Structures are given as structure tokens and as C-alpha cells.
Chimera marker file (.cmm) of the C-alpha trace (Angstrom):
<marker_set name="trace">
<marker id="1" x="198.579" y="17.314" z="193.582" r="1" g="1" b="0" radius="0.5"/>
<marker id="2" x="201.730" y="15.304" z="193.219" r="1" g="1" b="0" radius="0.5"/>
<marker id="3" x="203.881" y="15.060" z="190.111" r="1" g="1" b="0" radius="0.5"/>
<marker id="4" x="203.055" y="11.377" z="189.468" r="1" g="1" b="0" radius="0.5"/>
<marker id="5" x="199.267" y="11.868" z="189.441" r="1" g="1" b="0" radius="0.5"/>
<marker id="6" x="197.318" y="10.870" z="186.317" r="1" g="1" b="0" radius="0.5"/>
<marker id="7" x="194.734" y="13.470" z="185.296" r="1" g="1" b="0" radius="0.5"/>
<marker id="8" x="191.977" y="11.713" z="183.357" r="1" g="1" b="0" radius="0.5"/>
<marker id="9" x="189.264" y="14.394" z="183.158" r="1" g="1" b="0" radius="0.5"/>
<marker id="10" x="188.218" y="17.309" z="185.322" r="1" g="1" b="0" radius="0.5"/>
<marker id="11" x="187.159" y="15.737" z="188.610" r="1" g="1" b="0" radius="0.5"/>
<marker id="12" x="188.733" y="12.347" z="187.833" r="1" g="1" b="0" radius="0.5"/>
<marker id="13" x="192.325" y="11.687" z="188.743" r="1" g="1" b="0" radius="0.5"/>
<marker id="14" x="194.474" y="8.805" z="189.900" r="1" g="1" b="0" radius="0.5"/>
<marker id="15" x="196.810" y="9.723" z="192.744" r="1" g="1" b="0" radius="0.5"/>
<marker id="16" x="200.413" y="8.539" z="192.498" r="1" g="1" b="0" radius="0.5"/>
<marker id="17" x="200.094" y="6.554" z="195.752" r="1" g="1" b="0" radius="0.5"/>
<marker id="18" x="197.254" y="4.495" z="194.202" r="1" g="1" b="0" radius="0.5"/>
<marker id="19" x="199.600" y="3.169" z="191.491" r="1" g="1" b="0" radius="0.5"/>
<marker id="20" x="202.022" y="0.344" z="192.145" r="1" g="1" b="0" radius="0.5"/>
<marker id="21" x="204.788" y="-0.267" z="189.615" r="1" g="1" b="0" radius="0.5"/>
<marker id="22" x="206.943" y="-3.339" z="189.435" r="1" g="1" b="0" radius="0.5"/>
<marker id="23" x="209.748" y="-3.732" z="186.919" r="1" g="1" b="0" radius="0.5"/>
<marker id="24" x="210.172" y="-7.188" z="185.420" r="1" g="1" b="0" radius="0.5"/>
<marker id="25" x="212.317" y="-8.743" z="182.719" r="1" g="1" b="0" radius="0.5"/>
<marker id="26" x="210.827" y="-8.484" z="179.261" r="1" g="1" b="0" radius="0.5"/>
<marker id="27" x="211.012" y="-10.732" z="176.254" r="1" g="1" b="0" radius="0.5"/>
<marker id="28" x="211.618" y="-9.358" z="172.796" r="1" g="1" b="0" radius="0.5"/>
<marker id="29" x="214.243" y="-6.978" z="171.399" r="1" g="1" b="0" radius="0.5"/>
<marker id="30" x="217.225" y="-5.806" z="173.410" r="1" g="1" b="0" radius="0.5"/>
<marker id="31" x="219.962" y="-8.314" z="172.733" r="1" g="1" b="0" radius="0.5"/>
<marker id="32" x="221.838" y="-9.572" z="175.803" r="1" g="1" b="0" radius="0.5"/>
<marker id="33" x="220.535" y="-6.555" z="177.689" r="1" g="1" b="0" radius="0.5"/>
<marker id="34" x="217.112" y="-8.190" z="177.836" r="1" g="1" b="0" radius="0.5"/>
<marker id="35" x="218.514" y="-10.968" z="180.057" r="1" g="1" b="0" radius="0.5"/>
<marker id="36" x="220.081" y="-8.547" z="182.562" r="1" g="1" b="0" radius="0.5"/>
<marker id="37" x="217.838" y="-5.520" z="182.944" r="1" g="1" b="0" radius="0.5"/>
<marker id="38" x="214.215" y="-5.409" z="184.121" r="1" g="1" b="0" radius="0.5"/>
<marker id="39" x="212.726" y="-3.021" z="181.557" r="1" g="1" b="0" radius="0.5"/>
<marker id="40" x="209.112" y="-4.192" z="181.384" r="1" g="1" b="0" radius="0.5"/>
<marker id="41" x="206.588" y="-2.579" z="183.715" r="1" g="1" b="0" radius="0.5"/>
<marker id="42" x="203.705" y="-4.193" z="185.545" r="1" g="1" b="0" radius="0.5"/>
<marker id="43" x="201.390" y="-1.371" z="186.637" r="1" g="1" b="0" radius="0.5"/>
<marker id="44" x="198.755" y="-2.189" z="189.279" r="1" g="1" b="0" radius="0.5"/>
<marker id="45" x="195.831" y="0.109" z="190.020" r="1" g="1" b="0" radius="0.5"/>
<marker id="46" x="193.360" y="-0.775" z="192.761" r="1" g="1" b="0" radius="0.5"/>
<marker id="47" x="190.201" y="0.451" z="191.029" r="1" g="1" b="0" radius="0.5"/>
<marker id="48" x="187.872" y="-1.035" z="193.653" r="1" g="1" b="0" radius="0.5"/>
<marker id="49" x="189.338" y="1.219" z="196.377" r="1" g="1" b="0" radius="0.5"/>
<marker id="50" x="190.252" y="4.287" z="194.291" r="1" g="1" b="0" radius="0.5"/>
<marker id="51" x="189.409" y="7.531" z="196.107" r="1" g="1" b="0" radius="0.5"/>
<marker id="52" x="188.812" y="9.842" z="193.143" r="1" g="1" b="0" radius="0.5"/>
<marker id="53" x="186.792" y="7.565" z="190.835" r="1" g="1" b="0" radius="0.5"/>
<marker id="54" x="182.984" y="7.851" z="190.729" r="1" g="1" b="0" radius="0.5"/>
<marker id="55" x="181.158" y="4.554" z="191.243" r="1" g="1" b="0" radius="0.5"/>
<marker id="56" x="179.899" y="4.405" z="187.622" r="1" g="1" b="0" radius="0.5"/>
<marker id="57" x="183.425" y="4.936" z="186.228" r="1" g="1" b="0" radius="0.5"/>
<marker id="58" x="184.883" y="2.364" z="188.642" r="1" g="1" b="0" radius="0.5"/>
<marker id="59" x="182.397" y="-0.338" z="187.602" r="1" g="1" b="0" radius="0.5"/>
<marker id="60" x="182.779" y="0.408" z="183.881" r="1" g="1" b="0" radius="0.5"/>
<marker id="61" x="186.607" y="0.442" z="184.119" r="1" g="1" b="0" radius="0.5"/>
<marker id="62" x="186.647" y="-3.015" z="185.671" r="1" g="1" b="0" radius="0.5"/>
<marker id="63" x="184.270" y="-4.247" z="182.958" r="1" g="1" b="0" radius="0.5"/>
<marker id="64" x="186.367" y="-2.724" z="180.146" r="1" g="1" b="0" radius="0.5"/>
<marker id="65" x="189.594" y="-4.098" z="181.654" r="1" g="1" b="0" radius="0.5"/>
<marker id="66" x="188.318" y="-7.627" z="181.096" r="1" g="1" b="0" radius="0.5"/>
<marker id="67" x="191.082" y="-10.153" z="181.746" r="1" g="1" b="0" radius="0.5"/>
<marker id="68" x="193.393" y="-7.398" z="182.980" r="1" g="1" b="0" radius="0.5"/>
<marker id="69" x="191.192" y="-7.005" z="186.080" r="1" g="1" b="0" radius="0.5"/>
<marker id="70" x="191.677" y="-9.302" z="189.067" r="1" g="1" b="0" radius="0.5"/>
<marker id="71" x="188.908" y="-10.683" z="191.273" r="1" g="1" b="0" radius="0.5"/>
<marker id="72" x="189.745" y="-8.228" z="194.057" r="1" g="1" b="0" radius="0.5"/>
<marker id="73" x="189.293" y="-5.196" z="191.777" r="1" g="1" b="0" radius="0.5"/>
<marker id="74" x="192.840" y="-4.432" z="190.667" r="1" g="1" b="0" radius="0.5"/>
<marker id="75" x="193.685" y="-3.530" z="187.082" r="1" g="1" b="0" radius="0.5"/>
<marker id="76" x="197.055" y="-4.925" z="185.950" r="1" g="1" b="0" radius="0.5"/>
<marker id="77" x="198.700" y="-3.466" z="182.841" r="1" g="1" b="0" radius="0.5"/>
<marker id="78" x="201.957" y="-4.904" z="181.524" r="1" g="1" b="0" radius="0.5"/>
<marker id="79" x="204.041" y="-2.802" z="179.155" r="1" g="1" b="0" radius="0.5"/>
<marker id="80" x="207.088" y="-4.253" z="177.421" r="1" g="1" b="0" radius="0.5"/>
<marker id="81" x="206.827" y="-2.530" z="174.048" r="1" g="1" b="0" radius="0.5"/>
<marker id="82" x="210.013" y="-0.456" z="174.396" r="1" g="1" b="0" radius="0.5"/>
<marker id="83" x="213.606" y="-1.099" z="175.434" r="1" g="1" b="0" radius="0.5"/>
<marker id="84" x="213.764" y="1.380" z="178.314" r="1" g="1" b="0" radius="0.5"/>
<marker id="85" x="212.037" y="1.436" z="181.676" r="1" g="1" b="0" radius="0.5"/>
<marker id="86" x="210.900" y="5.036" z="181.303" r="1" g="1" b="0" radius="0.5"/>
<marker id="87" x="209.251" y="4.484" z="177.917" r="1" g="1" b="0" radius="0.5"/>
<marker id="88" x="207.466" y="1.359" z="179.169" r="1" g="1" b="0" radius="0.5"/>
<marker id="89" x="206.415" y="3.198" z="182.334" r="1" g="1" b="0" radius="0.5"/>
<marker id="90" x="204.947" y="6.055" z="180.280" r="1" g="1" b="0" radius="0.5"/>
<marker id="91" x="203.246" y="3.542" z="177.953" r="1" g="1" b="0" radius="0.5"/>
<marker id="92" x="201.610" y="1.692" z="180.862" r="1" g="1" b="0" radius="0.5"/>
<marker id="93" x="200.370" y="4.950" z="182.408" r="1" g="1" b="0" radius="0.5"/>
<marker id="94" x="199.017" y="6.143" z="179.040" r="1" g="1" b="0" radius="0.5"/>
<marker id="95" x="197.160" y="2.853" z="178.536" r="1" g="1" b="0" radius="0.5"/>
<marker id="96" x="195.632" y="3.081" z="182.025" r="1" g="1" b="0" radius="0.5"/>
<marker id="97" x="194.602" y="6.698" z="181.384" r="1" g="1" b="0" radius="0.5"/>
<marker id="98" x="192.989" y="5.717" z="178.063" r="1" g="1" b="0" radius="0.5"/>
<marker id="99" x="191.085" y="2.872" z="179.742" r="1" g="1" b="0" radius="0.5"/>
<marker id="100" x="189.777" y="5.229" z="182.425" r="1" g="1" b="0" radius="0.5"/>
<marker id="101" x="188.880" y="7.870" z="179.799" r="1" g="1" b="0" radius="0.5"/>
<marker id="102" x="186.770" y="5.316" z="177.941" r="1" g="1" b="0" radius="0.5"/>
<marker id="103" x="185.162" y="4.275" z="181.233" r="1" g="1" b="0" radius="0.5"/>
<marker id="104" x="184.306" y="7.912" z="182.015" r="1" g="1" b="0" radius="0.5"/>
<marker id="105" x="182.457" y="8.499" z="178.733" r="1" g="1" b="0" radius="0.5"/>
<marker id="106" x="178.731" y="9.059" z="179.216" r="1" g="1" b="0" radius="0.5"/>
<marker id="107" x="176.543" y="6.050" z="178.490" r="1" g="1" b="0" radius="0.5"/>
<marker id="108" x="174.900" y="5.953" z="175.045" r="1" g="1" b="0" radius="0.5"/>
<marker id="109" x="171.359" y="7.280" z="174.707" r="1" g="1" b="0" radius="0.5"/>
<marker id="110" x="168.693" y="4.567" z="174.871" r="1" g="1" b="0" radius="0.5"/>
<marker id="111" x="167.370" y="3.401" z="171.518" r="1" g="1" b="0" radius="0.5"/>
<marker id="112" x="163.929" y="4.661" z="170.535" r="1" g="1" b="0" radius="0.5"/>
<marker id="113" x="161.644" y="1.877" z="169.410" r="1" g="1" b="0" radius="0.5"/>
<marker id="114" x="160.085" y="2.497" z="165.990" r="1" g="1" b="0" radius="0.5"/>
<marker id="115" x="157.482" y="0.694" z="163.879" r="1" g="1" b="0" radius="0.5"/>
<marker id="116" x="157.395" y="0.390" z="160.121" r="1" g="1" b="0" radius="0.5"/>
<marker id="117" x="154.823" y="2.628" z="158.418" r="1" g="1" b="0" radius="0.5"/>
<marker id="118" x="151.524" y="1.217" z="157.192" r="1" g="1" b="0" radius="0.5"/>
<marker id="119" x="152.622" y="1.622" z="153.572" r="1" g="1" b="0" radius="0.5"/>
<marker id="120" x="155.894" y="-0.243" z="154.223" r="1" g="1" b="0" radius="0.5"/>
<marker id="121" x="154.009" y="-3.165" z="155.797" r="1" g="1" b="0" radius="0.5"/>
<marker id="122" x="151.619" y="-3.308" z="152.818" r="1" g="1" b="0" radius="0.5"/>
<marker id="123" x="154.505" y="-3.240" z="150.298" r="1" g="1" b="0" radius="0.5"/>
<marker id="124" x="156.291" y="-6.041" z="152.154" r="1" g="1" b="0" radius="0.5"/>
<marker id="125" x="153.180" y="-8.226" z="152.255" r="1" g="1" b="0" radius="0.5"/>
<marker id="126" x="152.477" y="-7.541" z="148.550" r="1" g="1" b="0" radius="0.5"/>
<marker id="127" x="156.066" y="-8.542" z="147.653" r="1" g="1" b="0" radius="0.5"/>
<marker id="128" x="155.754" y="-11.731" z="149.718" r="1" g="1" b="0" radius="0.5"/>
<marker id="129" x="152.540" y="-12.759" z="148.002" r="1" g="1" b="0" radius="0.5"/>
<marker id="130" x="154.106" y="-11.945" z="144.624" r="1" g="1" b="0" radius="0.5"/>
<marker id="131" x="157.044" y="-14.241" z="145.355" r="1" g="1" b="0" radius="0.5"/>
<marker id="132" x="154.607" y="-16.934" z="146.476" r="1" g="1" b="0" radius="0.5"/>
<marker id="133" x="152.742" y="-16.683" z="143.134" r="1" g="1" b="0" radius="0.5"/>
<marker id="134" x="156.017" y="-17.042" z="141.205" r="1" g="1" b="0" radius="0.5"/>
<marker id="135" x="156.881" y="-20.184" z="143.166" r="1" g="1" b="0" radius="0.5"/>
<marker id="136" x="153.374" y="-21.597" z="142.659" r="1" g="1" b="0" radius="0.5"/>
<marker id="137" x="153.792" y="-21.229" z="138.877" r="1" g="1" b="0" radius="0.5"/>
<marker id="138" x="156.949" y="-23.410" z="138.991" r="1" g="1" b="0" radius="0.5"/>
<marker id="139" x="154.851" y="-26.488" z="139.801" r="1" g="1" b="0" radius="0.5"/>
<marker id="140" x="153.732" y="-29.180" z="137.344" r="1" g="1" b="0" radius="0.5"/>
<marker id="141" x="151.050" y="-28.286" z="134.843" r="1" g="1" b="0" radius="0.5"/>
<marker id="142" x="147.879" y="-30.360" z="135.207" r="1" g="1" b="0" radius="0.5"/>
<marker id="143" x="146.473" y="-31.828" z="131.910" r="1" g="1" b="0" radius="0.5"/>
<marker id="144" x="143.053" y="-30.355" z="131.268" r="1" g="1" b="0" radius="0.5"/>
<link id1="1" id2="2" r="1" g="1" b="0" radius="0.2"/>
<link id1="2" id2="3" r="1" g="1" b="0" radius="0.2"/>
<link id1="3" id2="4" r="1" g="1" b="0" radius="0.2"/>
<link id1="4" id2="5" r="1" g="1" b="0" radius="0.2"/>
<link id1="5" id2="6" r="1" g="1" b="0" radius="0.2"/>
<link id1="6" id2="7" r="1" g="1" b="0" radius="0.2"/>
<link id1="7" id2="8" r="1" g="1" b="0" radius="0.2"/>
<link id1="8" id2="9" r="1" g="1" b="0" radius="0.2"/>
<link id1="9" id2="10" r="1" g="1" b="0" radius="0.2"/>
<link id1="10" id2="11" r="1" g="1" b="0" radius="0.2"/>
<link id1="11" id2="12" r="1" g="1" b="0" radius="0.2"/>
<link id1="12" id2="13" r="1" g="1" b="0" radius="0.2"/>
<link id1="13" id2="14" r="1" g="1" b="0" radius="0.2"/>
<link id1="14" id2="15" r="1" g="1" b="0" radius="0.2"/>
<link id1="15" id2="16" r="1" g="1" b="0" radius="0.2"/>
<link id1="16" id2="17" r="1" g="1" b="0" radius="0.2"/>
<link id1="17" id2="18" r="1" g="1" b="0" radius="0.2"/>
<link id1="18" id2="19" r="1" g="1" b="0" radius="0.2"/>
<link id1="19" id2="20" r="1" g="1" b="0" radius="0.2"/>
<link id1="20" id2="21" r="1" g="1" b="0" radius="0.2"/>
<link id1="21" id2="22" r="1" g="1" b="0" radius="0.2"/>
<link id1="22" id2="23" r="1" g="1" b="0" radius="0.2"/>
<link id1="23" id2="24" r="1" g="1" b="0" radius="0.2"/>
<link id1="24" id2="25" r="1" g="1" b="0" radius="0.2"/>
<link id1="25" id2="26" r="1" g="1" b="0" radius="0.2"/>
<link id1="26" id2="27" r="1" g="1" b="0" radius="0.2"/>
<link id1="27" id2="28" r="1" g="1" b="0" radius="0.2"/>
<link id1="28" id2="29" r="1" g="1" b="0" radius="0.2"/>
<link id1="29" id2="30" r="1" g="1" b="0" radius="0.2"/>
<link id1="30" id2="31" r="1" g="1" b="0" radius="0.2"/>
<link id1="31" id2="32" r="1" g="1" b="0" radius="0.2"/>
<link id1="32" id2="33" r="1" g="1" b="0" radius="0.2"/>
<link id1="33" id2="34" r="1" g="1" b="0" radius="0.2"/>
<link id1="34" id2="35" r="1" g="1" b="0" radius="0.2"/>
<link id1="35" id2="36" r="1" g="1" b="0" radius="0.2"/>
<link id1="36" id2="37" r="1" g="1" b="0" radius="0.2"/>
<link id1="37" id2="38" r="1" g="1" b="0" radius="0.2"/>
<link id1="38" id2="39" r="1" g="1" b="0" radius="0.2"/>
<link id1="39" id2="40" r="1" g="1" b="0" radius="0.2"/>
<link id1="40" id2="41" r="1" g="1" b="0" radius="0.2"/>
<link id1="41" id2="42" r="1" g="1" b="0" radius="0.2"/>
<link id1="42" id2="43" r="1" g="1" b="0" radius="0.2"/>
<link id1="43" id2="44" r="1" g="1" b="0" radius="0.2"/>
<link id1="44" id2="45" r="1" g="1" b="0" radius="0.2"/>
<link id1="45" id2="46" r="1" g="1" b="0" radius="0.2"/>
<link id1="46" id2="47" r="1" g="1" b="0" radius="0.2"/>
<link id1="47" id2="48" r="1" g="1" b="0" radius="0.2"/>
<link id1="48" id2="49" r="1" g="1" b="0" radius="0.2"/>
<link id1="49" id2="50" r="1" g="1" b="0" radius="0.2"/>
<link id1="50" id2="51" r="1" g="1" b="0" radius="0.2"/>
<link id1="51" id2="52" r="1" g="1" b="0" radius="0.2"/>
<link id1="52" id2="53" r="1" g="1" b="0" radius="0.2"/>
<link id1="53" id2="54" r="1" g="1" b="0" radius="0.2"/>
<link id1="54" id2="55" r="1" g="1" b="0" radius="0.2"/>
<link id1="55" id2="56" r="1" g="1" b="0" radius="0.2"/>
<link id1="56" id2="57" r="1" g="1" b="0" radius="0.2"/>
<link id1="57" id2="58" r="1" g="1" b="0" radius="0.2"/>
<link id1="58" id2="59" r="1" g="1" b="0" radius="0.2"/>
<link id1="59" id2="60" r="1" g="1" b="0" radius="0.2"/>
<link id1="60" id2="61" r="1" g="1" b="0" radius="0.2"/>
<link id1="61" id2="62" r="1" g="1" b="0" radius="0.2"/>
<link id1="62" id2="63" r="1" g="1" b="0" radius="0.2"/>
<link id1="63" id2="64" r="1" g="1" b="0" radius="0.2"/>
<link id1="64" id2="65" r="1" g="1" b="0" radius="0.2"/>
<link id1="65" id2="66" r="1" g="1" b="0" radius="0.2"/>
<link id1="66" id2="67" r="1" g="1" b="0" radius="0.2"/>
<link id1="67" id2="68" r="1" g="1" b="0" radius="0.2"/>
<link id1="68" id2="69" r="1" g="1" b="0" radius="0.2"/>
<link id1="69" id2="70" r="1" g="1" b="0" radius="0.2"/>
<link id1="70" id2="71" r="1" g="1" b="0" radius="0.2"/>
<link id1="71" id2="72" r="1" g="1" b="0" radius="0.2"/>
<link id1="72" id2="73" r="1" g="1" b="0" radius="0.2"/>
<link id1="73" id2="74" r="1" g="1" b="0" radius="0.2"/>
<link id1="74" id2="75" r="1" g="1" b="0" radius="0.2"/>
<link id1="75" id2="76" r="1" g="1" b="0" radius="0.2"/>
<link id1="76" id2="77" r="1" g="1" b="0" radius="0.2"/>
<link id1="77" id2="78" r="1" g="1" b="0" radius="0.2"/>
<link id1="78" id2="79" r="1" g="1" b="0" radius="0.2"/>
<link id1="79" id2="80" r="1" g="1" b="0" radius="0.2"/>
<link id1="80" id2="81" r="1" g="1" b="0" radius="0.2"/>
<link id1="81" id2="82" r="1" g="1" b="0" radius="0.2"/>
<link id1="82" id2="83" r="1" g="1" b="0" radius="0.2"/>
<link id1="83" id2="84" r="1" g="1" b="0" radius="0.2"/>
<link id1="84" id2="85" r="1" g="1" b="0" radius="0.2"/>
<link id1="85" id2="86" r="1" g="1" b="0" radius="0.2"/>
<link id1="86" id2="87" r="1" g="1" b="0" radius="0.2"/>
<link id1="87" id2="88" r="1" g="1" b="0" radius="0.2"/>
<link id1="88" id2="89" r="1" g="1" b="0" radius="0.2"/>
<link id1="89" id2="90" r="1" g="1" b="0" radius="0.2"/>
<link id1="90" id2="91" r="1" g="1" b="0" radius="0.2"/>
<link id1="91" id2="92" r="1" g="1" b="0" radius="0.2"/>
<link id1="92" id2="93" r="1" g="1" b="0" radius="0.2"/>
<link id1="93" id2="94" r="1" g="1" b="0" radius="0.2"/>
<link id1="94" id2="95" r="1" g="1" b="0" radius="0.2"/>
<link id1="95" id2="96" r="1" g="1" b="0" radius="0.2"/>
<link id1="96" id2="97" r="1" g="1" b="0" radius="0.2"/>
<link id1="97" id2="98" r="1" g="1" b="0" radius="0.2"/>
<link id1="98" id2="99" r="1" g="1" b="0" radius="0.2"/>
<link id1="99" id2="100" r="1" g="1" b="0" radius="0.2"/>
<link id1="100" id2="101" r="1" g="1" b="0" radius="0.2"/>
<link id1="101" id2="102" r="1" g="1" b="0" radius="0.2"/>
<link id1="102" id2="103" r="1" g="1" b="0" radius="0.2"/>
<link id1="103" id2="104" r="1" g="1" b="0" radius="0.2"/>
<link id1="104" id2="105" r="1" g="1" b="0" radius="0.2"/>
<link id1="105" id2="106" r="1" g="1" b="0" radius="0.2"/>
<link id1="106" id2="107" r="1" g="1" b="0" radius="0.2"/>
<link id1="107" id2="108" r="1" g="1" b="0" radius="0.2"/>
<link id1="108" id2="109" r="1" g="1" b="0" radius="0.2"/>
<link id1="109" id2="110" r="1" g="1" b="0" radius="0.2"/>
<link id1="110" id2="111" r="1" g="1" b="0" radius="0.2"/>
<link id1="111" id2="112" r="1" g="1" b="0" radius="0.2"/>
<link id1="112" id2="113" r="1" g="1" b="0" radius="0.2"/>
<link id1="113" id2="114" r="1" g="1" b="0" radius="0.2"/>
<link id1="114" id2="115" r="1" g="1" b="0" radius="0.2"/>
<link id1="115" id2="116" r="1" g="1" b="0" radius="0.2"/>
<link id1="116" id2="117" r="1" g="1" b="0" radius="0.2"/>
<link id1="117" id2="118" r="1" g="1" b="0" radius="0.2"/>
<link id1="118" id2="119" r="1" g="1" b="0" radius="0.2"/>
<link id1="119" id2="120" r="1" g="1" b="0" radius="0.2"/>
<link id1="120" id2="121" r="1" g="1" b="0" radius="0.2"/>
<link id1="121" id2="122" r="1" g="1" b="0" radius="0.2"/>
<link id1="122" id2="123" r="1" g="1" b="0" radius="0.2"/>
<link id1="123" id2="124" r="1" g="1" b="0" radius="0.2"/>
<link id1="124" id2="125" r="1" g="1" b="0" radius="0.2"/>
<link id1="125" id2="126" r="1" g="1" b="0" radius="0.2"/>
<link id1="126" id2="127" r="1" g="1" b="0" radius="0.2"/>
<link id1="127" id2="128" r="1" g="1" b="0" radius="0.2"/>
<link id1="128" id2="129" r="1" g="1" b="0" radius="0.2"/>
<link id1="129" id2="130" r="1" g="1" b="0" radius="0.2"/>
<link id1="130" id2="131" r="1" g="1" b="0" radius="0.2"/>
<link id1="131" id2="132" r="1" g="1" b="0" radius="0.2"/>
<link id1="132" id2="133" r="1" g="1" b="0" radius="0.2"/>
<link id1="133" id2="134" r="1" g="1" b="0" radius="0.2"/>
<link id1="134" id2="135" r="1" g="1" b="0" radius="0.2"/>
<link id1="135" id2="136" r="1" g="1" b="0" radius="0.2"/>
<link id1="136" id2="137" r="1" g="1" b="0" radius="0.2"/>
<link id1="137" id2="138" r="1" g="1" b="0" radius="0.2"/>
<link id1="138" id2="139" r="1" g="1" b="0" radius="0.2"/>
<link id1="139" id2="140" r="1" g="1" b="0" radius="0.2"/>
<link id1="140" id2="141" r="1" g="1" b="0" radius="0.2"/>
<link id1="141" id2="142" r="1" g="1" b="0" radius="0.2"/>
<link id1="142" id2="143" r="1" g="1" b="0" radius="0.2"/>
<link id1="143" id2="144" r="1" g="1" b="0" radius="0.2"/>
</marker_set>
């Protein structure tokens, strides 16, 4: 396993050759340096063709990526939080790893359907009729 690999969980990893990094100019802090040096990172990961991702994780990762996923199944993460290339590179990789970790979580257990108890239904109906009686008493009194 190469040095640039991202280890997500046992059995799930992203090989370094599956990641494509492009350095671009960033906005924000940095003074005049921001106009000269490309410190922001655009990290591309082709999730649709990833070798070491199970199908369930791949589909969930693309769903969780939302607008960061392209139509052809690539996840694009832009990191420009820091002033140096290395910090932004590490930030982009950490954000991709976190996204894939969330995608690898097991699905939640299905909800068990429940019904209210007989006593609860009776209490609810009794309360409803009680409120109805109160409202009926608000009406005009008939002269008798």
C-alpha cells in the first residue's frame, strides 16, 4: 500500500492513484500572496469506478456528496481554508475520508410499527368528547 492511500475502515481504502489533485488560486486571507500562489486544492475522486469501495458504500457516498458529486460519478472537494498547499491538501483528504466513513456506516434498523394500547385509545376518545361538551356549552341558552 502506497504512502498516499487513504484508509477509511478495515477493507475500505482509497488508493493514491484514484485521487486527482489540482492546485488553484484561492480567495480569502493571504495578502498579495493570494494573487501569486495556487494554495487551494481541488480534490477529485472517481467514486463510480473506485476499486476498493463496496457497491453500497459507493452509492451512499455519491448520495451524501450531493452537489459535490458530478453526473459521471466523481466527487469534487475544494479546500481553501488555510494559507498553505499542504494544509489545504490534508483538509481535503480528511473531508473525503469523513464523507466515506459516513457512507460506510451500517444502515439504520427498520422502524417497528406500534399501535396505541386500548386504554390509550379510550382515554383519547373520552378527552375528545369532553372537549366537545365544553364547546357545546358555549352556545346560546334557549329560553324555556
